N, C-alpha and C positions, 0 to 999 in steps of 0.2 A: 590124785594125793587128796584128801580130804584133809582140811586141817581149823581148826580154830584159830581166830585172828588171835584173840586175849587167852593164851596159856600160862601155867603158872609161873614157869622157869623162862620160858622164850614165846617172842611172838611166830605168828605161822611165816611172817615172812622170812625172820632169824633162820627158822628151820626151811623154807625155800631156798635161801642162800645157801644154806649147807650141802642142799642137797645137790644143788648148780656145779656149787665148786669142786663136790665129789666128781659129779658127773665128768666135768671137764677133767682134772686130774687122770678119772681111770682112761677116759678116752685119749687124752695125748701121749699115754704109754701105748695103747693098745694099735695094732696096725692093720687089723683085718674086722674082728667084734666091735661095734659100736655100740655104747650104752644110750639110748634114746629118752629123753626128755619125759616123765610122765605131767598127765594133765594137772594145773591146780586148781583148784576149788578153797577157796577161803569162806568161813563161816563166822558172820561176825553180828554183833547188834548196833554196830556202827553203822547207820544209813543213809548218812549222807553223802551228796552226790559227786562232794570233793572228796570224801573218803573213795568211792567206788571207781574216782578218774585215777587215784593215785594207785590203788591197786592195779588197774589197766594197764599204768604207764610200768609197772612192776611184771609187765607180761602174766598177769594172775586171768586163766582160764576162765573162771567163773566165780560171782559171789553169791553166796547163799545168806539171806535176811535169816537171823532170829528175833521171837520166836518161830519154829520154822511149825506153819498149816499141815493139817492133813493133805489139804490140796495140793 
């Protein structure tokens, strides 16, 4: 799941928390089939080591920096 960190209404982390909460609620109700958490990728122009460390502590799988180059 690719999310921009700073969106108009919510941050990418807000959306991830909602997705995780939804998965937990559904999995608590299901006996056989489980919903697996997707990989989370945050796109951000905040490129500091402290910010990236904060995202890693939130179990974000990958951080991509803006602007994105062709490479």
